[in-house]
N, C-alpha and C positions, 0 to 999 in steps of 0.2 A: 744684670744688664744696666747696660750704662744709659742711663736718660737721654745724654748727649746725643745718641745714635737711634734710638727709638721714641717714636711720639705718636701721639694720638692719632687714632684715625681719621616827455614826450611831445611837447608842443613844437619844439624846435624843428623838429625830424617831419612835422606835420607842415610847419611852414615851409622849409626848403622843398617839400614835394608839390605846396600848391602853386611855389613859382615854377618850377620845372615842368610841371604835368598838367596841372589847371588853366594857365593862362595862356598858354601857348596851343596854336591847333597843330594836327597831326602834321603837318608841314613845316613847323618849325617857324611859321610864321606870327605876329602879333597883330589882332585885329584893330582898326582904325579906331581912336577914341571918337565916342559918340559927342553929339552937339556942334551946331554950326547948321548952316545950310548947304544943299547940294551945289547951288550955285557959286558960294565962296568956296567951297573945297575946288570946284573946276577951276573958278578965278585964279589960284593961287597954284595952279597947274600941278599939285597933288602933295607942295612942298610943307603946307602944315600937316597933313598926313604923316608925311614923313617924319618931322620935325616931333610929332606926338608919339610916332613908333620909339624915337630917339629917346623921348622923355623916358618912355616906358620901358626901353632896355636898360637907360642907366639907373634909374630905380630900382628896375630887380638886381641889376648888377650891384650895386651898392647894398641892397638888404642883403644879397647871396655871400659878396662878401666880409658882411658885417657877421651874419648869421657862422659862417666858416670860421673866420677868425675867435669869433666869440667862444664858439663850442672848442675848439682846439686850445685854446686859451685857458679855458676851464678843465679841460681833459688834462692838459699839461700841470696847473695847478694841483689838479687831483692827484694826479700822480707823484708830483713831489711833495704834497702832504702824506702819501703813504709811506714813499721813500724814506721819508725823513722819521716815520712813526718807527719804522723797524730797529729795534735793539740789538746789537751786538758784543759780541765777546770775543776774547782770543781761541782760536781753535786749538791748541795743542800747547802746554805750559810744560812739559815734559821734556828731554834731555832726547828720547826716541823718539825720531820723525821719520815715518816712513816715505814721506813725499808723495801721497796720493796714490789711487790706484791705477797700477799699470794697465796698458793695451793690452789685450792678446794677439795670437799671431795674426788676427783678422782686423785688426786695428780699432777694435771695439773695448771699451771701459766699462767694468762694473762700479759700480756706487755703493759706499758706504756711510751709512746716515747714523749717529748714536740719536736717540730720541730720551731726555733725559726729564721725569718728572720731579721738580722742586716742589720740598715741604714750608717755603719759605713763609714766613709770617710777619713780612714786613709792611703793611698796609690795612687799613680796616676790612678790606674786603676779603684778605687772604685771613686776618685773624678769626673773623666772623666766621670762616667755612672750616678752619683747621683746629679750632679751638685749642687746649692746651697753652692756657695764658703765662703759664710759667717759661715758653719760649718766644714768646712775642719778642720780634726784632732781634731772635739771636741767630747762629749764622745757621744758613739752609742746609738741606739735609738733600741727597739724591734718591730719592726713595721708589724710583721708576727708572730703570736702565733698559733700555731694548736697541739692540742693534741691527738695523734694518739694512738687509743685502739686496741690490738690486743687481740683478746677474748682468752680465755684458752684453748678452743679446735682446736683453727686456721681456726673454718669455717667462722668467719665473723670479719670487721675490721670497727672499728668509727674513725670519725675525728672530734673534735668540734672545731672550730676555737674561737677566742675571736677578738670582734675589738679593734683595737689599739687606738681608742678614750674611751675605757671602763674607768670609775674613779672604784679606788680599794683603799682602807687601805693597804699601803706596810707594811710587816713583818718586823722586825730585821733582817737585814743581816750581816754578821761577814765573811772576807776575809781571806783567810790562813794565811795573813802576819799581821792577828792581828786587821786591820781598820776596824771599827764598824760603820754602817749605821743604826741610832736608827730608830724605828718603826715609820711610818708618825703619823702625828697627826691630819691631814688632808685627804681629798680624792685627790687621785694623778693618771694622768695618767696612765694605766699600761703599755705604751710601757718605761716608764723611768725607770722600775725595770733592763733594763740592764746596767744602769751607776751607779748601787749602787753597785758594786761589780764583775757584770759579767752574765752569764748565769744563775748560780747558785741563783741569787736572783729572776729572773725570774720563776726558778724553784720553788722557797719556796713562791713566789706568789701566783703560781698556786696553789701549796699545800695547802696554809692557806684559798684559796677560796673554793676549790673543795673537801677538804679532800681525791682526790684519790693520791693514793702511785706513786710517777715518777719514774721510773727504770734508763731511761735514756734522754738525749736530744742530740740533733743535732743540731748545729748554722751554716748559711750559709748567705754570705755579696752577694752584688750587680755582682760581678765577679763571685761569683760561680754560681748565677743564669745563667748567660750566658756561662758560659763554659759548665754547664750539660744540657741546653739546646742546645748548639753545638754537645756535644758528642751523644745525642740520636738522633740526625739528625732532630729536629725540631718536634713541638706540635702542633696537629690541636686544633684551636680553632674556634669559631663561633659569630658572631653579626649581630643583625635582620636588622640592616642597616649601610652604611657608616658610620664610625666614625674618628672623630679625635680630639684627647685629647688636645685642647688648647684654653686657653680662652684668651678676649680681651686683658688682662694686662699680658700675658705672663705664666700664669700658667697651670698646668697639663703636662701629661707626654711625651707629643709627639706622640703617639701611633695612625696611621692612617692606618683605614684596609677598604677595600671594604667589601659589605654587602656578608654573606655567611661565608664560611668555609676556614681560611687559616693554612698552615703550618707555625709557626713562631719559631724562634729561636735567639739567641745571642740578640744585644741589644733589639730588638723588643721583645723578651718572659720577658724581665724586664721592658720594657714599659707598658706589659700587668698587669704584676702582681701590678706595682705602680698605674693604674690609678685609679681615684675616679672620676674625670672631665669627665662625658660623659656615664658613665655606670650607668644606672637606675637613681637615684635622685640625682646621684653626691655625695654623702656622702662615709663614710669608710664602710658600710655594702656592698653598691655595688661592693666597692674593694673585700670585704670577698667573694662574691660570683663569681667573677671572678676570684679568686684565687683556690676556690674549681673546676671550669669548668678546668682550667688549671692542677692542680695534679691531676683531676681524668682522664685524657687525657695522662697525662706523665705516671700512672701509667698502663695506656693500652699499650702504647710505650713501655715501659720497659718490659712488658712481651711478645711483639711483636721483639722487637729487640735483647734484653740480651739474648742470647740462647750460651748454651757452646761450639756448633760448630762453632760461630763466635769468637775466640779469639783475634782479633782487635779490635771489639767492645768491647767486655768484658774488652779490657786493658785501652781504651779510656774511657770508664764509670769509670774502677778504679782509674784511673789519676785524673780525672775530679772530682770525688766525693771526694777525699783525698784532694787534693789541694782547694777545695771549702769548706770543713766541718772544724767546730771545735767539738769534743765531749768530753761526759764526761769521766771518765778513767776508766768505765765499759764497753767501747766500742773502746779503744784505742789499738788494735789489728787487724789484716787485718782478721784473720780466725774469731772473735768475729763479725765483720761487714759482713763476708760472711754467718757465720751461720745464724746473723740475717735477711741476705738478702731473706737466703732459707727458713725461717718462714714467713718471709711477703709474698713469692711467691705463698703459699698453701690457699692463699684467692683469691676465684675467683673475677672478678672487678664485678660482681652482689651482692656479699655479703660487698662491702664497701659502708659505708654510709657518706656523707660530710654534715656537719653541723654547724650551728652558734650558738652560745651561745645566750639563748633567752634575750633580752635586752628590756629596756626603754629608752625614752630620759630623761635625767637627769634634775629636777627640781632648782638643787644646780648651774650648771655651762652651760652655753649655749653650743649648738652643742657637747655637752658630751653624752655617754650614760652610764646607769648602769645594771648590771644583774637583771633581771626580778624578782621580788620575788616568791617563787613557783616553775616558768616554768624554771629557769634557774636552780637550785635544783633538779628536777624532772628530766635533764637530766644528771648531774652529777652524781646521784643516780642510772639512770641506767648504767652509765660505772662502776662504783664502785662495784655494784653487777652484771657486766658481761652480761646483758643483750641487745641481739642483738638490733639495731636501726632500723634496717629492719624488725624486726620479722617473718624473714623466716628461715625454716628450722627446726620450732618448732611448735607443736600445742598448746602448752602453752606460752607463751611470759613469764609469772612470772619465767616459770622454766628454760628458757632459759641459756645459761653457765654453766647448773648445771651437765651436762653430757656428756661424751665425743661422739662426730660426730665418725658413723660409720668406722670402721677401723683405727682413730686414734690414735697413740699412744703419751701418756703422754710427753709432752716436758720438757726439763730441766727446772730448776727454775732457776729465773733472775738473771745474773751474780752479778746485785747490793745488791741482796738478804741478808743480813748478817746471819752468822753461829750461832745458837743460842744454849744453854744449856740445858739439859732437862728438865721439868717443877718438881718443887719442889711441896710435898705435902700442902696443905691451911695451914697447921699449923706451916710451916716452911717459909711461906713468909710474910714478913716485909712490912707493906702497914703505909703511912701513908694519911691522909684525911683531903683535904682542903674544904672550903666554896667557893664555885662561884655561888652560886643561882641566884645572881642579872640579869645574862646574860651579854653578852657582850656590849650591850648596855646601861648597868646599867638601865633601865629604873624600875625596880623594887627591892627595899630592899633586901638586902640578909635576908635570914631569921634564926632567932636566934639559936645556938646552932645545927644547922645543922648538923657539921662537927662531934660533938661528938655523935650526934643520929645514923649517919651512920656508925660511928666505932662501937657503940654496935652491930649493926646490923651486920657489917661484923665478928664479935668476935661470935657470936652466928651460922653464918655460917660456923664457923670451923678455919678463920683468926684470930687465936688468937693471933698473934705479929703485932695488929692494933693501932696504937695512930692517934691523932686528932690535929690540931691547937686549940691554946686556945682563939686566936682573931682570926676573919675574915679578913684577909689578901689579901688572893688572889684576883687577878683580875675576871670577870666574865667570863662564859663558858656559851653558848645556849644549850650545852649536853655536859653529864657526859663524862668525860674521862680521860683512866689512863695513865700516861706518866712513863717511865723509863729512865735510865739515861746512861746503854751501854748494849752491845748485850746478856751480860750473864743474863739479867734480862726481855729479850724478852718476855720467854716461861713462866715465872712467871706471867708476866703482862696479859699475855693472858689468864691464870687460872682464874684472879680475875676478867677480864672483860667476861667470861665465866659464870662465877657464878652470875653475874649479869645481864646476858642477855642481854651484849652489842654486836654491831658489832664490827668485825673486824677492822674497821677503827677507831673505837674509841679509841687504842692503839697506842699511839706516844709516838717514840725516842725524848729525848729533852734536850738539854743543862740547862735546869732552875730546874731541881731537879737533886738529889744525890741519890734517889732510887725511888722505885715504889712509885708514888703519885696519887690518886683518887680523879679527882676534882670533886667535885659536882655540877652540871650544873643546868641550868633554870628548865631543863625537870625532875627534882628531886626534887622538894621543900618539898613534902609530901610522904608518904608512903613507905613502903621496897622495892619498885623496882623503878627505871628510866620509864618513859614513854616509851612506845614501840614505837620503828621506824616506820614511815608511809612506808606502801609497797611500794616496784617498782612502777614507773607508768606502766600503759599498752598500751599508745601512747604518741609519740613524741609531744610535744607543736609543732602548725603550725608556729610559730615564729623561729625556728630551722631550716627554710628551708633548707629541706633536699635533698640531689641529691645523685643519686644511681650512682657509680661507673661505671655500664653498660650503661649510658645514653650517646649515643654518638650523640644525637640531640640537648643537651642542647646548648640553643643561649644566649649571653645577650642582653637585652632589651638596647636601649640607649636614653641618657637624651637630652631632646629637646634642640636645640640649638648646638649641635654638632655633627650635619651629613654634609656632602659635596656631 
């Protein structure tokens, strides 16, 4: 076990109301000022009375203007303060950039947000909470990774966790300052992605594995978990027996709870999120299931407590969230975060499904896991194709996500989606074809002259500006993909994919190409078209361990030897 990868566990409003409501009669006139004799008021023909009324009106107008401007200025300054407090980082540091989620046939756009929990011990608060003094100020690890998928019609939400012990091939990541982290040549534990340039590399690793376009990320650290739990007033969780997460040699989160349901907050909430010794079989998988229970319960608490009628609670939550999070540039404004929260709020808890990426124990490194062949891709495909993981609200699961729910309006496109130029006619689109028929594992030899054969086919289809490489120098691809260099080429690249019957997920923005490039993959070694993609699955693999967001009876099983 590598130590680098595994670590320890009102007055203003009242004044305005008085001026507008209390100082004027129901007819809208202002009573004359008191003082002076009736004779003197008659002598000036009422001019004094009119002057008095004008003075009161001028005074009232001046005070009202001052209050309005003062309140507006204070609100603007507070808004600027909150905006200035939002920390941001690059969205995707990898080379495969899918360009954001695409609208469906009804103009509705799903949203994919990667939630990252960092174990950074970079300040006193995080060091006190995280322990493990030997790791202080060291590179952070992405110990919690959850992909949140909000359906295009906003009727359902899916959350897919990846255990931190998952082994993956890491993509090449380039930091904004130009520092390059080369692609890994061996399997690397997924939580190491964060120290390869930041959350943008974690996003890149997910994109590479799942082919799901990730629109945004949110990253939170130890003290952020504590502050959010405190702001919401605690989160109820359940254990089947008394539990104490502490081994004889001092390992464990220290969590100690009695049997049944307990409302946890502060450091206790962090202990729950970090506990592995004591839950289920004592592995990272049990910790993932506990995190799902916590997140489901947290979402229910938000819906109960975050009411517009409770400005103190809203302000507390806003302050806690902003201090706790790092987000991508597409979420770096208060109004964007608010709009996102309103979109998420549309989904009822009983349409939220928490799952774990299907996995198998690795045969290459003891105690680690890898994505389960077939089953993991089935879950990713359901997310890509906007199929709800709970299969509710539609008679035909395969058609889910392709039609708007009753009364639903089409939401705006994701802020991360690039603007694209109109598509050109096929004859005006320049294409370069490369031979990648060996597949990523290189188990098969490349088909000779395959690039030139496909280029000839594309010319017959009307893409007369098609050329091909003369020698097979490209790497292997399991599936045929179309890569493009900049946003102006995105629509034309989509035309190429459509002509070949390729899914939208096969169109990738990449720094590896200078123009539209067709990589002929292992799925197109012969014939005039790539092998059709497999249909979306019609059921969740049991290894996904689904938890419905409305399940208030969820309770964690306790590992033998950790009861008291």
